[in-house]
N, C-alpha and C positions, 0 to 999 in steps of 0.2 A: 596610673589607674588600675583598679583591681580587676584582674582578668576573670574573676568569678562573678562579678556584679551583674553581668549581662544575662545570667541565667535566672529563670523564673522557677520557683519551687512550688510544687502543688501540695497543698495542705493535706489532701486525702491520701491515706496509705494505700498500698496496692491491695491489701486484703479487703478494704472497704470498696474499692472499685470492683473487685471480683464479686463481692456480696451483692452490690447493687445490680450488677449485670445478671446474676442468677435470679434475683427477684424480678427483674424486668423481663426475663425470658424463661418462665417456668416450664413451658412445653419443651424447649430445647434442652434445658437442664435435666428434666425427667427422662427424655429420650436418650440422652448421653449416659445417664446413670444406669438405665436399663440395659443399654448396649454393653457397657463395661461389666455389668453383673453377669449377663449371659456369656460374654466372652470369657470371663473368669471361670464360669461353670464348665464351659466347653474345654478350656485349658486344663481344668482339674480332672474332668472325665477322661482326658487323654493322658493322664498321669504326668502332666506338665511337660510333655514332649512336644516340641514345636511341629515336627513333621506330622505327628498324629493329630494335633489340633487343626492343622491346615487340611488334612484329609477329612476330618469330621465336618469342617465348614464346607468343603467341596461336596461332601456326600449328602448333607442335609440342607433343608431350607431354613433360613434364619427365623422367619415368623413362626414356623412349626416348633423350632427349638425354643424360642422365647415363650410360646404358649405352654409347652410341656414343662419347662423349668418352673414357670410361675405356678402351674397347677400342682406340681409335685411338692413344692415348698409352701403350699397354701396355708396349712395350719400355723406354721411359724410366722408367715407373713401377716396373717390376721392378728396374731398375738402382738407383733411389733406395731401394727397399725393401731391396735387398741391402746397400747401403752403410749404411743405418740399422741393419740386423741386425748388421753388422760392428761398428758403434759400440756397440751393445747388448752384444754378446759381449765386446768389449774392456773395457767398463766393468765388466761382471760378473766377468771374469777378474781385473781389478785389485782388486776388492773381495775376492774369494776369496783371492788371493795375499797381500794385506795381513793378512787375518784369520788365515790358517793358516800363514803363513811361519814363525813361531816354533815351530810344532808339527810341521813337516815330517818331521824325523827319527823322531818317535815315532808318526806316524799312518799308516794304510794308505790305499789308494785308496778314495775314497768311492763308493758305489753310483751308477750312472748316473742313476737316477730321482731321487735326492735331491741330485744335483749341481746347483747353481743355474745352471751354464753350459749345461746340457742343452737347455733351452727355447730360448734365443737361437740356439744352434748348430743346432738342428733347423729353426727358421724360416729361418736362413741357407741351409742345405742345400736346403730346399724351394724357396726363391726362386731360387737359382742353377740348380737343375734345370729350373725353369720357364723361366728365361732361356735355357738351352741349347736348348730346343725351339722357343721363340717369338721370340727376339730376334736381331737381327743379330749377327754374330760379334764385332765390336769391343765391343759392349755386354756380351756374355757373358764375354769375356776380361777386361774391367775388373772386372766383378762377381766373377769367379773369383779373380783376383789379390788384390783387396782382402779378400775373404772368407778366402782362404788365409792371408794375413798376420795377420788378426785371430784366426784359429783357433790359429795357432802361438803368438802372443803370449798368448792367453788360457789355453793349456794349459801354459805354462812353470811351473816349480816355484819361482820366486822373484819377489818384487815387482818391478814395473817401475822403471826409472830415473826420476828426477824429471822430466827433460826429456821423455822419451817419454810419461810419464803425463799431462803437461800439453799437449803439442803434438799428439799423435796424435788425441785426440778433437776438438780444434779443427780439424785438417786434414780429418777426416771430415765434420764439420759444415759446413765451408766448401765441400767437394765436393758435399754434398747441396744446399746453397743455390744453387750454380752450376747444377747439373742442374735444379733446380726452376725457376730463372729461364729456362733454356733451354726447358723444357717449357711455361712460360707464354707465352714469346715465339713459339713455333712455331705457324704457322697450323694450325688444327684445325677439323675438321668431323665431325659425327656420322653423316653419310650419305655414300655414295660419289658421286663426281662423275658427271654424266650429260650426254650430248649430246641435247638435245630438238629434234626436227624438227617444224615446223608445216606446215600445209597450203600455205602460200605458198613452201615450200622453205627457209625461214629456219631456221638451226640456232643454238640457244641452249645455251651450255655453263654448267654450274653445279651446285648441289646442290639437289635437290628436297626441300624441307623439309616439304611437305604436298601432298596431292592428293586430290580427290574428284571426283564426277561433273560438277561445274560448273567449278571452278578448280584450277589447279596452280600452286603457289608455288615460284619458283626463286630461289635465293640465289647470286649471283656476286660474291665478295669482290673488293676492289680489287687485292689482291696477285696475283690470277690474270692480270692484264693482259688480260682479256677484256671490259672495259667501255670504252665510249667516254666522252670527257670530258663530265661533267654527267649521265651516265646513272645511274639508280638501281640499287643493288646488289640490291634485292629486287624481283622482277617477278612479276606474275601473268598466266598465260596461260590462256585458255579451254580446258578439257580436251578438248572435242570437236574443237578445231583441232589437236591433237597427233596426228601420224601415226606417230611412232617415238620410242623412248627407248632409248639404249644407254649402258652404263657406259664411262667414259673416265678418263684420269688427266691432271692438270695438270702443267706442266713443273716446278713446284716439287718434286713428289715424286721427280723424277729428278735433282735438282741435286747430290746426293751421288754418289760413284762407285759403280759396280756392285758392287765388292767389299764395300763397307760395307753394302750392302743384302742380302747373302747371309746366310741363316741358317747357324748353325754346321754343321748336318748337310749343307747344300748346299755350303758351303765345303770340308768334308772330302771330299765326293764329287768336287768339281772338282779338288782336290789329288791325288786318287787316279786321275785320268784320265777322270772322268765328263764328260758334256756340260755346257756352260754353261747355266744356267737362263735361259729366255727369257720376258720378260713377256708375258702374254696380253691385257692391257688396252691398247687403242690410246690415243694422246694425244688430248686434247680439241681439237676444231677451233676 
């Protein structure tokens, strides 16, 4: 008798099982993804040093860190959401066009609420509008152009060409991947940079991750170029020794041109002859 005959083989691959579980538990999947994203950002802020990362987690509150990281990366996040909504709308439009293409001459326009393209298009419009008010002009322009192209393609009355149906989703997925990698690689902090002055007149520049009546914890990442060789990026200063704290901005935040930092409304105001916006936060000493 064959010793392997008693085993029953499951026809579903492990990848399909994982995919079905993720679809059945979207809240758990989203929470886990956000936790991993924030953990990576904390690890990156600590220069990928385990001890520094543990100290950051001990010093700060995880919900505060999560909210800060999400808000700091909001322009890139909105751009990624806009491209994802464009992919969603494109895929839904392809499904509708394939299903109803033979019936086009005999059917009338479907009601908006029953049209499966309404939900992805509403999400896309909401994200693009949020990007218009909160994101730099280049981010909004890219989100608007991609969303406009996806809307036109999704509302056409015939099925997509074979090449377009294959390569357009791949191009959007590749663009999302590139933007996500850029977001992961960009230096991120969940609190504003500050210049901390002590009683001896020494000025320390960094991010105050925690403060109480006894100690103030200051994080100064390596990429700021404000650390001496061999100096620890995480420093604790006695709170009674601090005489002043002022917000500042590191040079990294100004490495892109001024035009790319302008919000869309600001750029429109400048193009109409308005004054050029001036940054109110001084550079970190």
